[in-house]
C-alpha positions as CSV (number, residue, x, y, z in Angstrom):
1,X,24.0,47.9,127.1
2,X,22.1,49.3,130.1
3,X,18.7,50.6,129.3
4,X,17.1,53.2,131.6
5,X,14.1,55.5,131.9
6,X,14.2,59.1,132.7
7,X,11.4,61.0,134.3
8,X,11.1,64.5,132.8
9,X,8.0,65.4,134.7
10,X,9.9,68.0,136.8
11,X,10.9,69.8,133.7
12,X,7.3,70.8,133.0
13,X,5.7,74.0,134.5
14,X,3.5,73.5,137.6
15,X,0.3,73.8,135.7
16,X,1.3,71.0,133.3
17,X,2.5,68.8,136.1
18,X,-0.9,69.3,137.8
19,X,-2.7,68.3,134.7
20,X,-0.5,65.2,134.3
21,X,-1.0,64.2,137.9
22,X,-4.8,64.4,137.4
23,X,-4.6,62.3,134.3
24,X,-2.3,59.7,135.8
25,X,-4.3,59.4,139.0
26,X,-7.2,57.7,137.1
27,X,-7.5,54.3,135.5
28,X,-5.8,53.6,132.2
29,X,-9.2,53.3,130.5
30,X,-10.3,56.7,131.8
31,X,-7.0,58.3,130.8
32,X,-7.2,56.8,127.3
33,X,-10.8,58.0,127.0
34,X,-9.9,61.5,127.9
35,X,-7.0,61.5,125.4
36,X,-9.3,60.3,122.7
37,X,-11.8,63.1,123.6
38,X,-8.9,65.6,123.4
39,X,-7.9,64.3,120.0
40,X,-11.4,64.5,118.7
41,X,-11.7,68.1,120.0
42,X,-8.5,69.0,118.3
43,X,-9.7,67.6,114.9
44,X,-13.0,69.5,115.4
45,X,-11.0,72.7,116.1
46,X,-9.0,72.2,112.9
47,X,-12.2,71.9,110.9
48,X,-13.5,75.1,112.5
49,X,-10.2,76.9,111.8
50,X,-10.3,75.8,108.2
51,X,-13.8,77.1,107.7
52,X,-12.8,80.4,109.4
53,X,-9.8,80.7,107.1
54,X,-11.9,80.3,104.0
55,X,-14.4,82.8,105.3
56,X,-11.7,85.4,106.1
57,X,-10.1,85.0,102.6
58,X,-13.6,85.5,101.0
59,X,-14.2,88.6,103.1
60,X,-10.8,90.1,102.2
61,X,-11.4,89.4,98.5
62,X,-14.7,91.2,98.7
63,X,-13.3,94.2,100.5
64,X,-10.4,94.5,98.1
65,X,-12.4,93.8,94.9
66,X,-15.3,96.3,95.2
67,X,-14.1,99.9,95.2
68,X,-17.4,101.2,96.7
69,X,-16.3,99.5,100.0
70,X,-13.0,101.4,100.2
71,X,-13.5,103.6,103.2
72,X,-12.1,104.0,106.7
73,X,-14.7,101.7,108.3
74,X,-14.0,98.8,105.9
75,X,-10.3,99.5,106.1
76,X,-10.5,98.8,109.8
77,X,-12.5,95.7,109.1
78,X,-9.9,94.5,106.6
79,X,-7.0,94.9,109.1
80,X,-9.1,93.1,111.8
81,X,-9.6,90.2,109.4
82,X,-5.9,90.1,108.5
83,X,-5.0,89.8,112.2
84,X,-7.6,87.0,112.6
85,X,-6.3,85.3,109.5
86,X,-2.7,85.3,110.8
87,X,-3.8,83.8,114.0
88,X,-5.9,81.1,112.3
89,X,-3.1,80.3,109.8
90,X,-0.5,79.9,112.5
91,X,-2.7,77.5,114.5
92,X,-3.5,75.5,111.4
93,X,0.2,75.2,110.5
94,X,1.1,74.1,114.0
95,X,-1.7,71.6,114.3
96,X,-1.2,70.1,110.9
97,X,2.5,69.8,111.5
98,X,1.8,68.0,114.8
99,X,-0.5,65.6,113.1
100,X,2.0,64.8,110.2
101,X,5.1,64.5,112.3
102,X,3.4,62.3,114.9
103,X,1.7,60.1,112.3
104,X,4.9,59.5,110.3
105,X,6.9,58.8,113.5
106,X,4.7,55.9,114.4
107,X,2.7,57.6,117.1
108,X,-1.0,57.8,116.7
109,X,-3.0,60.9,117.2
110,X,-2.4,64.5,117.8
111,X,-1.7,64.2,121.5
112,X,0.7,61.3,121.6
113,X,4.4,61.7,122.1
114,X,6.2,63.0,119.0
115,X,9.2,60.7,119.4
116,X,9.6,56.9,119.6
117,X,12.6,54.7,120.0
118,X,13.4,51.2,119.1
119,X,16.0,48.9,120.7
120,X,17.9,46.8,118.2
121,X,21.0,44.6,119.0
122,X,21.9,46.4,122.1
123,X,21.5,49.9,120.6
124,X,18.9,52.6,120.9
125,X,17.7,53.9,117.5
126,X,15.7,57.1,117.4
127,X,12.7,57.1,115.0
128,X,11.9,60.7,115.8
129,X,10.4,62.8,113.0
130,X,11.0,66.4,114.0
131,X,8.3,68.9,113.5
132,X,7.8,72.5,114.4
133,X,7.3,71.8,118.1
134,X,10.6,69.8,118.3
135,X,12.7,72.5,116.5
136,X,14.3,75.0,118.9
137,X,13.4,78.6,118.3
138,X,11.1,77.8,115.4
139,X,8.3,76.7,117.6
140,X,8.7,79.6,119.9
141,X,8.7,82.0,116.9
142,X,5.4,80.6,115.8
143,X,3.8,81.1,119.2
144,X,5.2,84.6,119.4
145,X,3.6,85.4,116.0
146,X,0.4,83.7,117.3
147,X,0.2,85.9,120.4
148,X,1.1,89.0,118.4
149,X,-1.8,88.3,116.0
150,X,-4.2,87.6,118.9
151,X,-3.3,90.9,120.7
152,X,-3.5,92.8,117.4
153,X,-6.9,91.3,116.8
154,X,-8.2,92.6,120.1
155,X,-6.8,96.0,119.5
156,X,-8.3,96.3,116.1
157,X,-11.6,95.5,117.7
158,X,-10.9,98.4,120.0
159,X,-10.0,100.6,117.1
160,X,-13.3,99.6,115.4
161,X,-15.2,100.6,118.5
162,X,-13.2,103.8,118.9
163,X,-13.9,104.8,115.3
164,X,-17.6,104.2,115.6
165,X,-17.7,106.1,118.9
166,X,-15.8,109.0,117.3
167,X,-18.3,109.0,114.4
168,X,-21.4,109.0,116.6
169,X,-20.5,111.0,119.7
170,X,-17.7,113.3,118.6
171,X,-19.2,114.3,115.3
172,X,-19.3,117.9,116.5
173,X,-15.6,118.2,116.0
174,X,-14.3,118.9,112.5
175,X,-11.1,116.9,112.8
176,X,-11.1,113.2,112.8
177,X,-8.6,110.7,114.2
178,X,-5.9,109.9,111.6
179,X,-5.7,106.4,110.1
180,X,-2.0,106.4,111.1
181,X,-3.2,106.6,114.7
182,X,-5.4,103.6,114.2
183,X,-2.5,101.6,112.6
184,X,-0.2,102.5,115.5
185,X,-2.8,101.1,117.9
186,X,-3.7,98.0,115.9
187,X,-0.3,96.9,114.6
188,X,2.2,99.0,116.6
189,X,1.2,98.6,120.3
190,X,1.0,94.8,120.0
191,X,4.6,94.7,119.0
192,X,5.6,96.5,122.2
193,X,3.5,94.2,124.4
194,X,4.6,91.0,122.6
195,X,8.3,91.9,122.7
196,X,8.1,92.4,126.5
197,X,6.2,89.2,127.0
198,X,8.5,87.2,124.7
199,X,11.6,88.4,126.6
200,X,10.1,87.6,130.0
201,X,8.8,84.2,128.8
202,X,12.2,83.3,127.2
203,X,13.9,84.1,130.5
204,X,11.5,82.0,132.6
205,X,10.9,79.2,130.2
206,X,14.4,78.8,128.8
207,X,15.1,75.1,128.3
208,X,11.5,74.1,128.2
209,X,10.5,72.7,124.8
210,X,8.3,75.1,122.9
211,X,7.5,77.0,126.1
212,X,5.0,74.3,127.1
213,X,2.5,75.8,129.5
214,X,3.4,79.4,128.9
215,X,-0.3,80.3,128.8
216,X,-0.7,79.0,132.4
217,X,2.0,81.2,133.8
218,X,1.3,84.5,135.5
219,X,3.6,86.3,133.0
220,X,1.0,85.6,130.3
221,X,-1.1,88.4,131.9
222,X,1.4,90.8,130.1
223,X,-0.8,90.0,127.1
224,X,-4.0,88.9,128.7
225,X,-4.3,92.0,130.8
226,X,-4.5,94.5,127.9
227,X,-6.9,92.1,126.0
228,X,-9.2,91.9,129.0
229,X,-9.0,95.7,129.3
230,X,-10.1,96.1,125.7
231,X,-13.1,93.8,126.2
232,X,-14.2,95.7,129.4
233,X,-13.8,99.1,127.8
234,X,-15.7,98.0,124.7
235,X,-18.5,96.6,126.8
236,X,-18.7,99.8,128.8
237,X,-19.0,101.9,125.7
238,X,-21.7,99.5,124.4
239,X,-23.7,99.9,127.6
240,X,-23.4,103.6,127.4
241,X,-24.9,103.6,123.9
242,X,-27.9,101.6,125.1
């Protein structure tokens, strides 16, 4: 049996290849130290996400439990927290799945390779324990949901600012913006943006596991552009008030 080694580096997007080149250009000690730092950062992120998830759940329970909080302003808050909760939940599921699948497969840490192989009596036996990131279409679906929730979170922030702006500066008008209009902005428009981004990313990253490095591609600006616009518009309105 002839054993060989295949270099899959060229399968990665340019941004990932650049990061790998920087990592491999240093000594083994430095590379290992940075990987350990990255692993510690990921664990710290998981702790922060868990605390955020608990806080969001408590906030939603409070908003739903007390009837005197049932008004348009808190309704917008509730939808914002739901969007945040979806994002946090998806991240936690993906990170925990990475940790479990890589630990049980014999690899250590969150950033090690998810698959390992053993050679026994002239054969190659896979000890791979598949997780979300190794399952085609499932991983991509999780990241599509993640980016949808992120975009929705930004747009609900915009809706919140728009509502307050309407209450303060446009109070002279009798009519008010419909809550249906707010729902269309907060939940509807992210669907349109995310679908466009998903189709473009699927076309450009087809064959790349879990769309690795998609956030480093210029196509990610299909989502980042509107998010940045929301931040700029919100800051501009805040400056006008002050």
